[in-house]
N, C-alpha and C positions, 0 to 999 in steps of 0.2 A: 534664195534660201541659203542659209549658212549651216553647214554640218559641223557639229562639235563632237570630237572624239575625246572623251574624258577618260584618262587612264588612272584616276585616283580611286582607291577603295573606300576613302573616307568622305562621307557626305557633308561633313562640317570641318574639313581640314583646310590646309593652306591653299591647295589647288581650287577647292570649292569657293573660297573667299575671292580669289582672282576671277573665277568663272562668274560669280554673282555680279562683279563689276562689269565684266565683258557683256553678259546678257542684258544688264540694265541699259547699256549704251546701244544695243542693237535697235534699229528701227523696223527691220523687216522680220520675216519668219526665220525660225531656226529649228533644227532637230538635234537633240543631244543623244549620243550613244554612250552609255556607261560601260566601258570595256570589261570591268570586273563582273558585271551582271549578264554579259552575253556568253553564249556557248560557241566560241569560235576556236576551232582546232588550228594549231600552227601548221605551216606547210609540212607535208610528209615527203617531199621530194619524189613524188611519183612520176614526175616529168610529163604527164599528159597535157599540161598547159602549153608545152612547147609545140604541140601540134595544132592547137586550137586557139590559144590565148585565153582560155577559160579554165578556171579551177574546177575539177570534178567533185570536190568535197561539198556535200550539201549540209550547210549549217547557216548560222547567222551572218556569215560573210557575204552572202548573196544580197541581203538587205543593205548592208554597209556599202557594197559596191553600187547598188542602185541609187542610194542616197548621194553618194559621192559623185556619181555621174550627173545627177540633177542639180547639185549645189553650184552656186556661183563662187562660193568660198568655203574653205575647210580650215578649221582650227584644231590643232592637236594640243591638248592640255594634259599635263602630267606632272606628278612629283618626279624628282630626279632620284633614282635608285642606283647607287654605285656608278654614277655618271651616265646612266642609260634611262630610257623610257621604261615604264613598268612592264612586267612580263605580259599582261593581257594585250597591251598596245603592241608589243613586239610580236605577239602571235598574229594580230591583225596585219601588221606590216610584213611579216614573213609571207603572208598569202598574196602580197603584191607581186610575187614572182610571176603570177599569171599576167599581170599588167606589163611586166618587163618582156615576157615572151610575146605578148600581143604587139608590143612596139616593134619587136623584131620581125613580126609578120606584117607590119605596116598599119596596124590598128592603133590609133592614138586617141586619148581622151580629149574632150573639149578643154580649151585653156580656161583656167580659173585662178583665183587668188588663194594663197595659203599663208598661214601664220602659226606661230608656236607660242604657247603659254606654259611656263615651267615654274615650279616651286621646289626649293631644296634647302636642306640644312647642311651641317658640316662645313666643308670648305667652299660651298656655294659654286662649284664648278659645273656649269650647264653644258659645256662644249660637246661632250659625247652625245647627250640626249638631243641637243639642238641639231647636230649633224645627222643623226638618225631620223629625226622628224622631217628634216628638209628632204632627205632621200625619199621617204615615203610620200611626201606631198608632191614631189616632182613626178613620181610614178602615177599619181592621181591627176596630173595635168597642171599643177601649179606652175605658173610662169612668172618670170621677173623676180622681184625682191620677195623674200620670205622673212618678215620681221619676227623678232623675238621680244617678248615681254616676260618679266618674271620677278619673283621675290626669292632672294637667296639668303642663306644663313638664317633660315626660319627657326632654327633652334634657339636663336638669340632674340628674334623679333618675329612674331606671327605675321603672315601675309596680310591679315585683316588690318594690321596697324601700319603697313608699309604703303603710305599714301602715293609715293612715286610709282610703285608697282601697280597699284590699283588704277591710277590714271593711265598708265601705259596699257594695261589690260583693256580699259575702255577705249583707248585709241585704236586698238586692233579691230574693234567692231567697225569703226568708221573706215578703216583700211579695207577690210573684207567686203564691206558694202559699197565701196567705191565712192565714198563721200569725201 
């Protein structure tokens, strides 16, 4: 199963166009979490996870963690906002502090594949968002290469018209499924 973490608030935007191409290329099961529709509190820095490796906040993050542990691959998909992932994805990522603490306690997630799908206008610079997504994926157990596909300068050309980006998005499906 592939877990998709969608950081876009727009169901018909540029990220959605790339996700349609990605999902159409999947051969196996997937679960998509739409971060803007989840109720996930950012890390409160209570530091209780330092003792147990488990976050004590009870919200939708427990289900995201369960799905991430079961997934063979994880895709983070997001528009680029000010060179970063969107705020709801950052909230989810901030809760990975518990995973970091778990690793210090010797608890490590099973190895899996990770990939990143980004869309952005303006100067089209995905570097900050890509770096952040890779850090989150590593804490979830992503090993090896973490490829990036995306459509940039979407203010000039919508992602739905960016054939190269759509093909690369589809290629991420094959990568995550090990084909």
